[in-house]
MIZAKE-263323 format. One line per field, with one value per residue (C-alpha): residue in three letters; x, y, z; residue number from 1. Coordinates in Angstrom, 3 decimals, decimal comma, always signed. Example, Ala and Ser with C-alpha at 12.3 -4.5 7.8 and 13.67 -1.06 7.14 Angstrom:
BEGIN
rest = (ALA;SER)
c1 = (+12,300;+13,670)
c2 = (-4,500;-1,060)
c3 = (+7,800;+7,140)
nr = (1;2)
END
This chain:
BEGIN
rest = (UNK;UNK;UNK;UNK;UNK;UNK;UNK;UNK;UNK;UNK;UNK;UNK;UNK;UNK;UNK;UNK;UNK;UNK;UNK;UNK;UNK;UNK;UNK;UNK;UNK;UNK;UNK;UNK;UNK;UNK;UNK;UNK;UNK;UNK;UNK;UNK;UNK;UNK;UNK;UNK;UNK;UNK;UNK;UNK;UNK;UNK;UNK;UNK;UNK;UNK;UNK;UNK;UNK;UNK;UNK;UNK;UNK;UNK;UNK;UNK;UNK;UNK;UNK;UNK;UNK;UNK;UNK;UNK;UNK;UNK;UNK;UNK;UNK;UNK;UNK;UNK;UNK;UNK;UNK;UNK;UNK;UNK;UNK;UNK;UNK;UNK;UNK;UNK;UNK;UNK;UNK;UNK;UNK;UNK;UNK;UNK;UNK;UNK;UNK;UNK;UNK;UNK;UNK;UNK;UNK;UNK;UNK;UNK;UNK;UNK;UNK;UNK;UNK;UNK;UNK;UNK;UNK;UNK;UNK;UNK;UNK;UNK;UNK;UNK;UNK;UNK;UNK;UNK;UNK;UNK;UNK;UNK;UNK;UNK;UNK;UNK;UNK;UNK;UNK;UNK;UNK;UNK;UNK;UNK;UNK;UNK;UNK;UNK;UNK;UNK;UNK;UNK;UNK;UNK;UNK;UNK;UNK;UNK;UNK;UNK;UNK;UNK;UNK;UNK;UNK;UNK;UNK;UNK;UNK;UNK;UNK;UNK;UNK;UNK;UNK;UNK;UNK;UNK;UNK;UNK;UNK;UNK;UNK;UNK;UNK;UNK;UNK;UNK;UNK;UNK;UNK;UNK;UNK;UNK;UNK;UNK;UNK;UNK;UNK;UNK;UNK;UNK;UNK;UNK;UNK;UNK;UNK;UNK;UNK;UNK;UNK;UNK;UNK;UNK;UNK;UNK;UNK;UNK;UNK;UNK;UNK;UNK;UNK;UNK;UNK;UNK;UNK;UNK;UNK;UNK;UNK;UNK;UNK;UNK;UNK;UNK;UNK;UNK;UNK;UNK;UNK;UNK;UNK;UNK;UNK;UNK;UNK;UNK;UNK;UNK;UNK;UNK;UNK;UNK;UNK;UNK;UNK;UNK;UNK;UNK;UNK;UNK;UNK;UNK;UNK;UNK;UNK;UNK;UNK;UNK;UNK;UNK;UNK;UNK;UNK;UNK;UNK;UNK;UNK;UNK;UNK;UNK;UNK;UNK;UNK;UNK;UNK;UNK;UNK;UNK;UNK;UNK;UNK;UNK;UNK;UNK;UNK;UNK;UNK;UNK;UNK;UNK;UNK;UNK;UNK;UNK;UNK;UNK;UNK;UNK;UNK;UNK;UNK;UNK;UNK;UNK;UNK;UNK;UNK;UNK;UNK;UNK;UNK;UNK;UNK;UNK;UNK;UNK;UNK;UNK;UNK;UNK;UNK;UNK;UNK;UNK;UNK;UNK;UNK;UNK;UNK;UNK;UNK;UNK;UNK;UNK;UNK;UNK;UNK;UNK;UNK;UNK;UNK;UNK;UNK;UNK;UNK;UNK;UNK;UNK;UNK;UNK;UNK;UNK;UNK;UNK;UNK;UNK;UNK;UNK;UNK;UNK;UNK;UNK;UNK;UNK;UNK;UNK;UNK;UNK;UNK;UNK;UNK;UNK;UNK;UNK;UNK;UNK;UNK;UNK;UNK;UNK;UNK;UNK;UNK;UNK;UNK;UNK;UNK;UNK;UNK;UNK;UNK;UNK;UNK;UNK;UNK;UNK;UNK;UNK;UNK;UNK;UNK;UNK;UNK;UNK;UNK;UNK;UNK;UNK;UNK;UNK;UNK;UNK;UNK;UNK;UNK;UNK;UNK;UNK;UNK;UNK;UNK;UNK;UNK;UNK;UNK;UNK;UNK;UNK;UNK;UNK;UNK;UNK;UNK)
c1 = (+69,299;+71,304;+72,161;+75,857;+76,497;+78,531;+79,796;+80,096;+82,530;+82,469;+82,187;+80,404;+76,783;+75,409;+77,837;+77,256;+73,452;+73,712;+75,777;+73,348;+70,396;+72,269;+73,600;+70,375;+68,538;+71,072;+70,293;+72,926;+72,513;+74,148;+75,553;+76,821;+79,597;+80,346;+83,970;+86,845;+86,324;+82,649;+83,561;+86,059;+83,432;+80,953;+83,534;+84,162;+80,443;+79,136;+80,488;+80,868;+81,297;+83,211;+84,014;+83,747;+85,774;+86,856;+90,533;+90,103;+87,988;+88,005;+89,574;+91,488;+92,020;+90,763;+94,276;+94,564;+91,074;+91,968;+95,113;+93,196;+90,356;+92,835;+94,562;+91,183;+90,219;+93,056;+90,737;+88,352;+88,210;+88,332;+87,800;+89,219;+87,639;+89,881;+89,467;+92,956;+95,127;+95,419;+98,093;+100,093;+97,054;+95,976;+99,445;+99,605;+96,134;+97,099;+100,360;+98,400;+96,176;+93,270;+91,712;+91,398;+90,550;+88,094;+88,447;+85,834;+83,505;+82,637;+81,832;+78,837;+79,342;+82,949;+81,711;+79,289;+81,946;+84,506;+82,006;+81,027;+84,683;+85,404;+82,433;+83,382;+86,850;+85,298;+83,007;+85,966;+87,824;+84,772;+84,492;+88,182;+87,644;+84,723;+86,938;+89,619;+86,986;+85,917;+89,528;+89,985;+87,465;+89,607;+88,787;+86,810;+86,324;+83,682;+83,271;+86,985;+87,747;+91,086;+94,065;+96,220;+99,703;+98,564;+95,660;+97,795;+100,287;+97,472;+95,851;+99,199;+99,893;+96,348;+96,605;+99,844;+98,398;+95,049;+96,650;+97,769;+95,772;+97,411;+95,545;+95,589;+95,260;+93,744;+94,492;+93,745;+91,411;+87,636;+85,800;+88,642;+86,920;+88,425;+85,466;+85,649;+89,294;+88,455;+85,805;+88,338;+90,884;+88,256;+87,192;+90,809;+91,739;+91,493;+88,213;+86,351;+83,725;+82,948;+81,090;+82,330;+80,959;+81,466;+81,021;+81,505;+82,894;+82,143;+78,398;+77,877;+78,328;+80,843;+78,224;+76,346;+79,585;+80,483;+77,151;+77,492;+80,935;+80,624;+76,875;+74,920;+72,893;+69,206;+68,782;+72,359;+71,015;+67,708;+66,066;+68,090;+65,001;+66,879;+70,387;+72,141;+75,196;+77,779;+79,712;+82,668;+80,462;+78,676;+82,077;+83,453;+85,456;+85,319;+86,381;+85,404;+85,971;+86,274;+85,893;+86,870;+88,876;+90,635;+87,401;+87,169;+87,618;+90,597;+88,333;+87,132;+90,691;+91,679;+88,889;+89,798;+93,436;+92,437;+90,460;+93,399;+95,821;+93,709;+90,990;+88,403;+85,338;+82,702;+79,149;+78,047;+76,535;+78,232;+81,346;+81,499;+84,577;+83,816;+86,579;+86,348;+88,351;+88,138;+90,419;+90,492;+90,655;+90,613;+90,420;+90,926;+91,397;+93,385;+97,159;+97,258;+101,022;+100,479;+97,474;+99,778;+102,259;+99,383;+98,290;+94,908;+95,380;+96,949;+100,419;+100,080;+96,775;+98,288;+101,091;+98,601;+96,509;+99,431;+100,882;+100,260;+99,197;+97,469;+97,395;+94,460;+95,393;+93,342;+91,478;+93,980;+96,719;+94,853;+93,357;+93,686;+90,881;+88,418;+86,964;+86,628;+84,869;+82,700;+81,404;+80,829;+78,726;+76,927;+75,784;+74,792;+72,697;+71,198;+69,887;+68,779;+66,877;+65,630;+67,357;+68,730;+72,030;+74,948;+77,995;+79,722;+80,365;+84,082;+83,780;+82,001;+84,747;+87,400;+85,676;+85,776;+89,473;+90,423;+88,333;+90,281;+87,968;+88,435;+85,715;+87,480;+85,536;+82,484;+82,262;+82,669;+79,884;+77,548;+78,351;+77,560;+74,320;+73,197;+74,175;+72,304;+69,124;+69,274;+70,402;+67,675;+69,306;+71,607;+74,731;+75,872;+77,233;+79,018;+75,607;+74,497;+77,644;+77,756;+78,028;+81,521;+83,000;+83,279;+85,261;+88,359;+88,388;+91,370;+90,446;+91,326;+93,284;+93,003;+95,161;+97,263;+100,976;+102,422;+103,729;+100,213;+98,759;+101,529;+101,036;+97,263;+97,735;+100,165;+98,099;+94,750;+96,292;+97,708;+94,251;+92,760;+95,255;+94,828;+98,475;+99,941;+102,974;+103,917;+100,420;+100,299;+103,649;+102,362;+99,204;+101,229;+103,766;+106,799;+109,187;+108,611;+111,895;+110,691;+107,388;+109,261;+111,447;+108,467;+106,544;+109,516;+109,521;+105,742;+105,390;+108,030;+106,219)
c2 = (+79,914;+80,761;+77,710;+77,287;+78,250;+75,756;+76,383;+73,240;+73,785;+70,930;+70,856;+67,463;+68,626;+65,252;+65,052;+68,704;+68,312;+65,144;+67,020;+69,937;+67,612;+65,712;+68,777;+70,785;+67,848;+67,918;+71,550;+73,475;+76,409;+75,261;+77,438;+75,882;+76,749;+74,832;+76,016;+77,368;+80,800;+80,856;+79,616;+82,452;+85,015;+83,616;+83,668;+87,336;+88,151;+86,458;+85,029;+81,240;+79,082;+76,437;+75,329;+71,813;+71,782;+69,236;+69,104;+68,273;+70,835;+72,478;+75,924;+76,603;+73,575;+73,191;+73,873;+77,110;+78,190;+77,348;+79,486;+82,458;+82,079;+82,057;+85,113;+86,816;+85,383;+83,610;+82,320;+80,423;+76,641;+74,670;+70,919;+69,367;+66,359;+64,134;+60,801;+60,365;+58,157;+61,158;+61,244;+63,732;+65,884;+65,857;+66,820;+69,702;+70,861;+70,791;+72,568;+75,247;+75,852;+73,372;+72,487;+68,787;+66,487;+63,725;+61,002;+60,116;+58,321;+60,187;+58,410;+60,463;+59,656;+60,865;+63,969;+64,873;+64,340;+66,420;+69,214;+69,271;+69,464;+72,197;+74,300;+73,854;+75,125;+78,131;+78,802;+78,769;+81,220;+83,497;+83,276;+84,097;+87,125;+88,233;+87,841;+89,958;+92,579;+92,548;+92,870;+95,730;+97,744;+99,590;+99,155;+102,075;+103,429;+101,164;+103,340;+103,369;+100,396;+99,520;+97,186;+98,767;+99,968;+103,586;+103,135;+101,218;+104,090;+106,611;+104,776;+104,211;+107,936;+108,809;+106,637;+108,379;+111,859;+111,138;+110,756;+114,394;+117,596;+119,275;+120,825;+118,556;+119,634;+116,927;+117,383;+115,458;+115,373;+115,695;+112,466;+110,718;+110,672;+113,587;+113,833;+110,090;+110,326;+113,384;+111,353;+108,544;+110,938;+112,100;+108,505;+107,454;+110,583;+111,779;+113,639;+110,621;+110,789;+114,389;+115,831;+115,901;+118,926;+119,179;+122,305;+122,784;+126,319;+126,474;+126,013;+129,484;+133,094;+135,007;+136,581;+133,321;+131,442;+133,933;+133,286;+129,508;+129,476;+132,042;+132,353;+135,598;+137,701;+138,396;+141,364;+141,198;+141,260;+141,042;+137,730;+137,108;+136,698;+134,858;+134,243;+131,318;+129,347;+128,789;+125,660;+126,588;+126,595;+123,420;+121,709;+122,950;+120,110;+118,121;+118,417;+120,927;+119,804;+122,679;+121,251;+123,284;+125,684;+126,966;+128,611;+131,093;+134,839;+136,843;+138,410;+135,000;+133,682;+136,512;+135,595;+131,908;+132,746;+134,589;+131,586;+129,276;+131,633;+132,722;+130,089;+132,898;+133,835;+136,568;+136,112;+138,365;+141,473;+140,922;+142,292;+139,384;+137,148;+133,412;+130,909;+127,654;+124,439;+122,901;+120,659;+121,822;+119,472;+121,196;+119,866;+121,193;+119,971;+123,116;+123,481;+125,919;+126,437;+127,695;+129,737;+131,431;+132,272;+133,641;+135,724;+133,951;+132,413;+133,850;+132,471;+132,682;+130,740;+128,150;+127,411;+127,289;+124,724;+122,740;+121,599;+118,003;+116,973;+113,942;+113,502;+111,394;+109,054;+109,153;+105,980;+105,333;+105,198;+102,397;+100,283;+97,155;+98,575;+98,942;+95,382;+95,802;+99,152;+97,976;+94,939;+97,077;+99,575;+96,739;+95,168;+98,556;+99,697;+96,260;+96,240;+99,880;+99,327;+95,826;+94,329;+90,781;+91,824;+89,643;+90,184;+91,726;+90,045;+89,718;+92,379;+94,759;+94,379;+94,818;+98,037;+99,293;+98,416;+100,188;+103,348;+106,533;+107,590;+111,368;+111,606;+109,023;+107,007;+109,266;+108,561;+104,812;+104,842;+106,700;+104,266;+101,232;+102,770;+103,396;+99,873;+98,236;+100,201;+99,345;+95,715;+93,285;+90,142;+89,060;+90,141;+93,643;+93,660;+96,426;+97,387;+98,806;+100,876;+104,548;+105,112;+104,727;+103,001;+99,610;+101,204;+101,146;+97,328;+95,952;+93,151;+89,645;+87,265;+88,117;+90,969;+91,144;+90,504;+88,044;+91,018;+92,523;+89,266;+88,946;+92,524;+92,039;+88,754;+90,344;+93,425;+91,584;+89,030;+91,798;+93,380;+89,998;+89,620;+93,246;+93,997;+90,937;+90,259;+86,945;+85,546;+86,972;+85,357;+82,010;+82,204;+83,217;+80,441;+82,743;+83,839;+87,064;+88,414;+87,736;+89,468;+92,462;+92,716;+92,467;+95,095;+97,427;+97,001;+97,417;+100,352;+102,252;+101,734)
c3 = (+112,710;+109,561;+107,472;+106,542;+102,912;+100,837;+97,308;+95,150;+92,237;+89,718;+85,901;+86,080;+86,169;+87,324;+90,245;+91,116;+91,143;+93,225;+95,849;+95,720;+96,501;+99,213;+101,014;+100,741;+102,305;+105,165;+106,044;+104,078;+101,705;+98,490;+95,716;+92,480;+90,040;+86,830;+86,557;+88,602;+87,043;+88,052;+91,523;+91,951;+90,908;+93,440;+96,228;+95,437;+95,338;+98,490;+101,749;+101,843;+104,910;+102,976;+99,401;+97,982;+94,734;+92,154;+91,124;+87,435;+85,558;+82,150;+82,202;+85,393;+87,608;+91,153;+92,486;+90,481;+91,581;+95,186;+95,070;+93,624;+96,152;+99,032;+97,602;+97,794;+101,210;+103,079;+105,836;+103,514;+104,254;+100,980;+100,573;+97,394;+95,630;+93,522;+91,783;+90,380;+92,565;+94,208;+96,784;+94,728;+93,870;+97,511;+98,698;+96,254;+97,346;+101,018;+100,262;+98,382;+101,401;+101,162;+104,514;+103,559;+100,631;+99,640;+97,038;+94,425;+94,513;+97,699;+100,930;+102,089;+105,771;+105,464;+103,603;+106,407;+109,092;+107,226;+106,530;+110,196;+111,240;+108,676;+109,780;+113,448;+112,531;+110,748;+113,723;+116,121;+113,883;+113,840;+117,638;+117,891;+115,648;+117,850;+120,911;+119,237;+118,444;+122,100;+123,262;+120,808;+122,839;+125,336;+129,057;+130,429;+126,881;+125,294;+122,182;+121,275;+119,050;+117,536;+117,765;+115,061;+116,063;+115,584;+118,016;+120,518;+120,570;+120,941;+123,876;+125,625;+125,371;+126,486;+129,605;+130,571;+129,965;+131,646;+135,082;+135,075;+135,551;+132,555;+129,628;+126,564;+122,929;+120,709;+117,013;+113,830;+110,809;+111,134;+111,868;+113,727;+117,135;+119,023;+121,412;+122,086;+123,116;+125,245;+127,067;+127,476;+128,974;+131,466;+132,272;+132,932;+134,894;+138,503;+137,811;+136,435;+139,213;+138,262;+135,278;+131,650;+129,763;+125,963;+123,848;+120,102;+119,816;+116,065;+116,678;+118,190;+117,217;+119,332;+121,599;+122,125;+122,773;+125,482;+127,195;+126,748;+128,321;+131,102;+131,708;+131,950;+134,357;+133,931;+131,595;+130,301;+126,728;+124,894;+125,719;+128,907;+131,117;+133,868;+135,126;+133,476;+134,553;+131,820;+130,924;+133,129;+136,231;+135,074;+134,709;+138,048;+139,602;+136,373;+132,724;+130,040;+126,451;+123,958;+120,459;+117,366;+119,546;+116,421;+115,225;+118,127;+117,596;+118,967;+121,616;+122,807;+122,781;+125,138;+127,568;+127,460;+128,141;+131,322;+132,577;+131,932;+133,675;+136,649;+137,023;+137,139;+135,076;+134,986;+133,818;+130,967;+132,589;+135,978;+137,698;+140,136;+139,911;+140,134;+140,856;+138,874;+139,060;+135,616;+133,601;+129,977;+127,013;+123,621;+120,074;+116,559;+113,007;+112,169;+112,306;+115,221;+114,934;+111,381;+112,539;+115,082;+112,290;+110,205;+113,225;+113,265;+116,713;+119,862;+120,515;+124,313;+124,246;+121,908;+124,383;+127,259;+125,392;+123,988;+127,338;+126,235;+122,742;+121,236;+117,452;+116,228;+113,347;+110,155;+109,197;+106,379;+109,027;+110,823;+108,013;+110,168;+112,329;+109,435;+109,740;+113,535;+113,185;+110,282;+112,198;+115,296;+113,336;+111,519;+114,819;+116,240;+113,278;+112,619;+116,187;+116,017;+112,748;+113,681;+110,616;+110,375;+108,780;+109,855;+107,647;+104,643;+101,327;+100,471;+97,768;+100,153;+102,761;+100,083;+98,995;+102,592;+102,878;+99,633;+100,028;+100,840;+103,738;+103,612;+106,298;+108,478;+111,083;+110,830;+107,082;+107,695;+110,297;+107,942;+105,109;+107,289;+108,613;+105,023;+103,950;+106,845;+106,065;+102,336;+102,725;+101,498;+102,940;+105,771;+103,850;+102,879;+99,321;+97,425;+95,970;+99,341;+99,830;+98,764;+95,012;+93,594;+96,642;+94,932;+92,087;+94,306;+94,474;+92,540;+90,118;+91,294;+89,158;+85,475;+84,250;+87,407;+87,628;+90,132;+92,118;+92,193;+93,516;+96,090;+97,262;+97,546;+99,464;+101,929;+102,692;+102,866;+105,260;+107,441;+107,539;+108,485;+111,359;+112,548;+111,765;+113,532;+111,311;+112,919;+112,363;+108,819;+107,989;+109,305;+107,153;+104,071;+104,639;+104,779;+107,515;+109,443;+108,012;+104,449;+105,211;+106,635;+103,511;+101,139;+103,115;+102,867;+99,067;+98,616;+101,033;+99,042;+95,712)
nr = (1;2;3;4;5;6;7;8;9;10;11;12;13;14;15;16;17;18;19;20;21;22;23;24;25;26;27;28;29;30;31;32;33;34;35;36;37;38;39;40;41;42;43;44;45;46;47;48;49;50;51;52;53;54;55;56;57;58;59;60;61;62;63;64;65;66;67;68;69;70;71;72;73;74;75;76;77;78;79;80;81;82;83;84;85;86;87;88;89;90;91;92;93;94;95;96;97;98;99;100;101;102;103;104;105;106;107;108;109;110;111;112;113;114;115;116;117;118;119;120;121;122;123;124;125;126;127;128;129;130;131;132;133;134;135;136;137;138;139;140;141;142;143;144;145;146;147;148;149;150;151;152;153;154;155;156;157;158;159;160;161;162;163;164;165;166;167;168;169;170;171;172;173;174;175;176;177;178;179;180;181;182;183;184;185;186;187;188;189;190;191;192;193;194;195;196;197;198;199;200;201;202;203;204;205;206;207;208;209;210;211;212;213;214;215;216;217;218;219;220;221;222;223;224;225;226;227;228;229;230;231;232;233;234;235;236;237;238;239;240;241;242;243;244;245;246;247;248;249;250;251;252;253;254;255;256;257;258;259;260;261;262;263;264;265;266;267;268;269;270;271;272;273;274;275;276;277;278;279;280;281;282;283;284;285;286;287;288;289;290;291;292;293;294;295;296;297;298;299;300;301;302;303;304;305;306;307;308;309;310;311;312;313;314;315;316;317;318;319;320;321;322;323;324;325;326;327;328;329;330;331;332;333;334;335;336;337;338;339;340;341;342;343;344;345;346;347;348;349;350;351;352;353;354;355;356;357;358;359;360;361;362;363;364;365;366;367;368;369;370;371;372;373;374;375;376;377;378;379;380;381;382;383;384;385;386;387;388;389;390;391;392;393;394;395;396;397;398;399;400;401;402;403;404;405;406;407;408;409;410;411;412;413;414;415;416;417;418;419;420;421;422;423;424;425;426;427;428;429;430;431;432;433;434;435;436;437;438;439;440;441;442;443;444;445)
END
């Protein structure tokens, strides 16, 4: 069982060491910080279950440190310690976002009760996050994860399209999960009890692709020592997914057009016509409309494929899904590699949220697999992420304008709430209308 990690922030070394001894003896992992600045650095570097922090310290005060910590991580439970007739200090701490407060000299029984209550609160929040992650996995499509508005729109559209028999063209950048959505369309459609057959058209030369798709007779070419059924026959009654359709040659496009028009194929080396009943799903990362204009793709085939169209969002269009996806991949690769890796440090998660992700979900998955394998502890830090990824993290606190801090707080809270603006406004202590107005300003800059 992992011990809860508590950060004690106090510039009184004697008091800090006393708390370290007491709490360690009670089964907690204890980290120490002798100032608010050091406490903020530790919160940025490693995940904490709760903070126990003095109000009066040299340098920045406990209240200032609290406000900066909550800007960095709005869900962090912080307990404030004060010894100065402290109703006003306590009120200010609570108003600034503290979970609760204690008065010095500390009552150790009260401290244990309050810590237990705080950690129970944190555990419930974590369970709620896990439940949200579970709910973000779409029914019937266990590998599609996302609750962002972009993914909700995509899945609503996919459910509507899946019920038809029409050909669907799936477009979008590489690494966005086009095959996953194709499998989802099949699983939600009328042919779900039949076979789903995928084929990457870019993986074969023209002659091999012809054989893969249509099959061949024995002796049709050198090495054809027996008759072989092609993917169209294998998919008969079910769904054939043609990935990278934009990479096919004009000759292959002509043959595919005939199948779509007539529902008929011929094996290579045979004159026999074979009727097939196949639903076609096709995908490409190319702009096929532009390829038609450039005379690189047949216009008639394009319109046959583009009966219905689904556009996959890039990962930067669904940043609220990054924590969900990252934790999903973490659990998967930790189990696969038999590693006891449980979480991300705040700086590691911030690096994931600020990275550009040109490779989209595939790049994110590869980054998490690498981090899990390299991770020496139970927490992935920015050190285990691919080189240069942590460089995108904006500095916290020092050197930032109030507008910078406000912008960071708003967007990090929206990411924490998976895009739920009402919940984000509640956490930030502003109205939904104010949040909407600020978002409009920041999204235009």
